[in-house]
N, C-alpha and C positions, 0 to 999 in steps of 0.2 A: 453385588447388586445389580438388580432389573433397572431397566431408564423409568418404569414408571414407578419407583423406589425415592426418585429424587426428588428432594425438598425444592419448591420453586418460589421465585424464576429463577433458573437456572440455564446456561447456555453448554447446546450438545453440538457435538464434533461426531459426525458420521465417519469413522476412520476410514473404510473401505469408501467411500467418496472423495476423500480427502486425499488418498492413494492415488485413485484414479487421477483425478484432477492437476493432482502433479506430473504425474505421468504422462497422462496428453500434452503438457504445455511443453515438459521437458523432449519429447518425442519432435513435436517442431519446431525448436531449435537444434535439434541434434545434427543435422548433416547441413546445418547452415550458415557461412560466415558470420554471422550475427550471432549473439547468445543473448543468454538469460541471465539479469541479474535482479531478483524479484524482489520486492518491496516489502519490507517487513512491519509496514503500519497495520497493515488487514490481520495477519496472525498475531502480532505481538508476542509468540512465546516462540523460545528458541526448540521446542520441539519441530516444527513445522518448521524453522530455518534449516538444523541439520538436515533434515527430510530432503530438502529442495536442492542443497547443495550434494550430498549424496543421489541425486537423480541428474547432476551434470551443470547446476547452475554456476557462475563465474565467482560470482557474489554475493552479498547480501546489499542493496538499499535500507538505508534510514532515512525517516523524514526530519528525525529530530535527533540531539546529541544524545537526552536520554535512550532515547530506541537502543544509540550505537552502543552505549554505556551495557545493556543489557548483554548486546549479542557480545560484545569484549569480554565480560565477564565470563561466558558461555566458552570464548576460545575459538567464536564463528566468524568468519571474512573470508575475504575482504570485503571491506566495509566500502560502500558510498554513501556520504551525508548529502542528501539531495535539498539541501536548505544552506544560507547562511548560518555561519555561527557570530556571533556580536558579544563583545563585552568581556575585559578582563577573564573574570570568573570564569564564562563558560569555553574563552579560549585556551584556560588552563587543562579544566579538562578535556577539552577536545587533545590535547597533546599525550593527556594523560591514556586514552584511549588510543592513541597512535602510537604509543611507547609497548602495547597489549597486545595488537591488532594491525595489521597494513589498513590504513585509514585514505579514505581521499576526500579533501573539502570542495565545497564548490564557494567562487567568489562571484562577484559582479562587479565590483568596483575597487578602486584604489582605494577605500575605507578598509574591507576587507583584509585586502594585499596585507596594508599595512600593521593591522590588527594582528593577522596570522605571522609575519615576521618578527614580530616582537615576541608574540608568542614562543615563536621557535626559539627566540634569543634566551627565554629565562627558562625553557625547558632544554637547551642544550640540541636541538634534534630540527631538522628538515622537515616537510609533508608535501604530497601530492594532493594536488589541487586541480578541476577543471572551471572551465567557464562557465556561468549560466546566461543562458539568450531568451531573450524575450521571443515566441514564438507566435504570439496572441494569446496568453493570458492575461497581460500586463498586470504582471504581480511583482516578480523580483526579474531581472536578467539583462544583459547588455540589447540596446536596440538597433545596433548599425553593424556593419561587418567592418566599420573603421573601429568601433568603440573595441570591439572584441580584439582585433589585431593588435592594438594602443594595450590593451591590457596586459596580452598575454605576451607583448614584449615588454610590458612593466615588470611581470612574473619571472620573466627567463634572464631579466637583470638582477636578481636579486638571490634570494635561498632557498626560494619554494620552487616546486618543481614541476613545470605545469607537463597535465600529463592529457586536455583535452575542453573538450565540449559538452554542453548539456542543455537539452530542450526539452518542454513537456506540451504535449498538445491535450491539455488537461479539457480543453472550452469543447472536443470531441467526443473523447470517449465516453459520453453516457448521450450523444444524439441517438433519437430511435432509428431515425431515417437511415438506414445503411448508404447511399448513395450521397448524402448531405456528410454523413459522418466521414465517408473514404474522401469527398471533395473539401471538407475542412480539414482534416488530417493531413490531407498532402498538400494541403497551403500551406501549414503549421513547417511539416518537414523541407518544404521549397525553402523557408526562411531559413531554418537549420543551415541547410546545403550551401547557402547563398553564404552564411560566416564561416562555414568549413572551405569554402573555395577563396574565401579570402584570407585566410589562416596557410593555406596551401600556395599562395602565390608569394606571399609576405613569408615563406621557407620554414613557417609555424605550421606545420600539415599537424593536425592532434593524432595522438594515440587514440583517445578514446572518447566518442561520440555517442553519446547515450542520449536515449529518446522513450517514448510508447507508453502507454499502458492497458489495463487488459482489454478493453472496447480497442482499442488499435494495435492491439499486438501483432496483427500480422500484416499490417500497414505499415508500421516502422521494420517490422522484422523480415519486412523483404525490399527496405529503402536502401539504395547501394551506398550511403554515407553512413548509415548508421552499421555502429558496433556490437549496441548490447539492448534489451530492451527492460525497463522496470516494472513490468507487469504484475501488479498485486492480488487484485481481487481475485484474479481465477480460481484460487487456492480453495476457495470456499464457497463465491457466486452468489452473493445476495442477490436481493427483489429485484435491483435495477439493472444487474447484468442480466439477471434471471430474462427480462424483457428486451435489454440493446440485446444480448449472445446469446441467444438460447442455442446456441450451433456450439457451445463452448461451454463443457463443464457441466455439474450438478452442484444442486443446492444441497452443501453438507455442512450448514452453520444453523442450526436455529436454536430459539427461546423455547426453552417448555414451561410451559403456564398452565395454572390452575383456575378453574372457573369458578367464582364465588359466589355469581348471584346469577339469575336467571329470571327475568322481566319479558313476558311476552316473547317478540324477536330482539331482544336486545339482550344480550349478555354479557357479562362483567368479569375480566381477569384480572388477576394478582401482579398482572407486570402495567407499571405506567413510565412516565418518563425518565425514573430513576434506571430503570433496567432494560430500557427498549428508548430506539431512537425514530424519527420519520421524517427527515428533512429532504428523506428521496420520494416522499410520497407513503400511504398507508404501507401499513407492515401485513404479511397477508399470511393465511396457513399454508401449512406443506402439505398437505393430504386433505385440507377438508377447505369447501369452496369460502373462504370468509375473510373479512376484511377489519382491519383495528382502525377503526374508524374516528374514534381519538381516544386522546392519551393525556391525563391528568398526572399529578407526583404518584401513586399508588393503585392507581387504577388505568385500565384498560377497555375501551369502548367495542364491541363485537356487534358487525349487524351480522346476526344467526339468522332471520330467516326463518324458514321453517326446520331447520336442522337439529337434531335431538341434541343437545349439550343441556345437560343437565350439572346442576352445583357438585364439585369436586371431582367434576372431569378434568382430564391433560388432556392440552395440544400441544403442537408445535406450530409455533411463528416463526416464517423468512423476515428477519429485517429488513429492512427494502435498503438501510446502510450498513454494511457488517460493523465498517472501523469504529465507527461513531459508537454502536452501541455493545460492543467488545471492550470500548475503553471504558467502560461503567462496570466492567464487572471481575474477578481474581482469578475464576479458573473456568479450565474446561471439562464439561464432564465426558468423556472419548467412547465411543460406544459401537459396538461392531453389532448389527441387531439390534435387539434389545439387551443386551449384556454390557455395563458399564466396566472397559478395560482399563483404565486409566483414569486419572485425573491431573490433569497438566495446569501449573500456573500460569498466568497469564502476566509476565514479568514485567512487558512493554504498556499496562495498563495505566495512565495517566503519568507515563514519561513524556512529558512534554515541557520537561524544562532543558 
């Protein structure tokens, strides 16, 4: 099959660019003390995770338990679940994942520890855990070094295995000004280091210090206390990162869509909110200088200007945010040039439980 024969709207992966992006990030970490544990929340397919591990990644990061289950079914790990898992049903699912592949859970409070201890008793096994630290996202995480030390001591007294800490400077990764992005990331990483130092002084030195994202991979990836970086979007490089980090990777993910109407300088495509998201700004054309100015359920509005885009034309759109657009689809059409070489299931799509 040729790319032009794919029914639309459909997600396209340029495999040559995917492989180049994986190799570029892997090479950065190859000789560093910090290592890469890429985030699964971007690709959501075992085929990509398998390639990242083969390139040298030390494991995979999952945003949700459902993603970890996808990885476990594929036999891929070790897995770090960079989110709190709460409730008896989910806790039991978590221990089922841990029975299949090495798994590290994340805690931020006594509540999490108690639930995991109870779940371990039901499952008849223990579990590795790290403590999340709030480094500026104000989402989850211990807020003071004293709180982190107390929680590490609490974990160490019970059946769970304390492994370290995690912070995420997500409020920095998409800042377009490189100086502001670096300053914000360094401030967040300094907070993380204060927690690390307190743990060391308490005789609880962390084995794992996890941080970072695509926008700050090189800042976190050269921070002395950090041991691993959770970059994810680098593998596809969506529209937002195309602006923020033009020095890193190429856009390997596009949405193939068909023009269904042309009226003056307005063109309408067959991709709307059910197949494309725009929370990080207007999606843009890959090869054509067009923007998707508005999305309704089934339609996208293009500012086509004087471009010759006739009804029936197929164009490729770079999503402004890959993760949430991918979540709407069930498969990738994988291409080399114009040839479709594979169709990969997106097993982690809608795995939000």
